[in-house]
C-alpha positions in Angstrom: 7.0 -13.5 5.2 5.0 -10.3 6.5 2.1 -9.2 5.0 1.6 -5.6 5.6 -1.9 -4.4 5.9 -3.5 -1.0 5.5 -7.3 0.3 4.7 -7.1 3.4 2.9 -9.9 5.9 2.6 -9.8 7.8 -0.7 -11.2 12.0 -0.2 -14.8 11.3 -2.0 -14.7 11.9 -5.6 -11.1 11.3 -6.5 -11.1 7.4 -6.4 -10.4 7.5 -10.2 -7.5 9.6 -9.9 -6.2 7.8 -6.9 -6.4 4.3 -8.7 -4.5 6.1 -11.9 -1.4 7.3 -9.2 -2.0 4.0 -8.0 -0.8 2.5 -11.2 2.0 4.6 -11.6 3.5 4.0 -7.7 2.5 -0.2 -8.0 6.1 0.3 -10.3 8.2 2.1 -7.7 7.2 -0.1 -4.7 7.6 -3.3 -7.0 11.4 -2.3 -7.5 12.1 -2.4 -3.8 14.4 -5.3 -2.3 12.4 -8.0 -0.5 9.2 -7.1 -2.1 6.9 -9.8 -3.2 3.9 -8.6 -4.2 0.6 -6.9 -3.5 -3.2 -6.4 -4.2 -5.2 -3.4 -4.0 -9.2 -4.1 -3.6 -12.1 -1.4 -3.7 -14.5 -2.0 -0.9 -17.9 -2.6 -2.6 -20.0 -1.2 0.0 -17.9 1.8 0.4 -16.0 2.4 -2.9 -13.7 5.2 -1.6 -12.2 2.6 1.3 -9.4 0.5 -0.5 -7.7 -2.9 1.0 -3.8 -2.5 0.3 -2.0 -5.9 1.5 1.8 -5.8 0.5 3.8 -8.9 0.8 7.4 -8.6 2.0 10.4 -11.1 2.7 10.7 -9.5 6.0 9.1 -6.5 8.4 12.3 -5.2 7.8 12.2 -4.6 4.5 9.2 -2.5 4.3 10.1 -0.3 7.5 13.6 0.0 6.8 14.3 -0.8 3.2 11.2 0.7 1.6 10.5 3.5 4.0 14.0 5.0 4.2 14.2 5.0 0.1 13.8 7.7 -2.5 11.3 5.3 -3.9 9.4 5.8 -1.0 9.5 9.3 -1.7 7.9 8.9 -5.1 5.1 6.4 -3.3 4.6 9.5 -0.8 4.3 12.1 -3.7 1.7 10.4 -5.5 -0.2 8.8 -3.4 -0.4 10.3 0.1 -2.7 13.4 -1.0 -5.4 11.1 -1.6 -6.2 9.5 2.1 -8.2 11.2 4.8 -7.4 9.9 7.3 -4.4 9.1 7.3 -4.2 4.9 7.5 -2.9 3.2 10.5 -0.5 0.7 8.7 0.4 -2.8 10.4 2.2 -5.9 9.8 1.0 -9.8 10.1 2.6 -13.0 9.9 0.9 -16.0 8.7 -0.8 -18.8 11.1 -2.6 -20.8 9.3 -4.3 -21.1 5.5 -6.6 -23.4 3.7 
């Protein structure tokens, strides 16, 4: 299992529009092979900042499968114009839980 992490800085004043678009985009990513789940959280102190966590079966399910798919083009069309600056995406493997 791999956890994708992205801090999303949404253009000020477009938060509600972003959340509506994300609700549509969620179905796109959820249909991808290797997708296991996601959470989107809004920062309390900085309401234009969101934390996206996506669980994938493997790194390649995200970096090759999803990003190489037609579904990713739809994801980009729905969401990428909301980000300023464009987010850094990183991947994590679990070490400990409690």
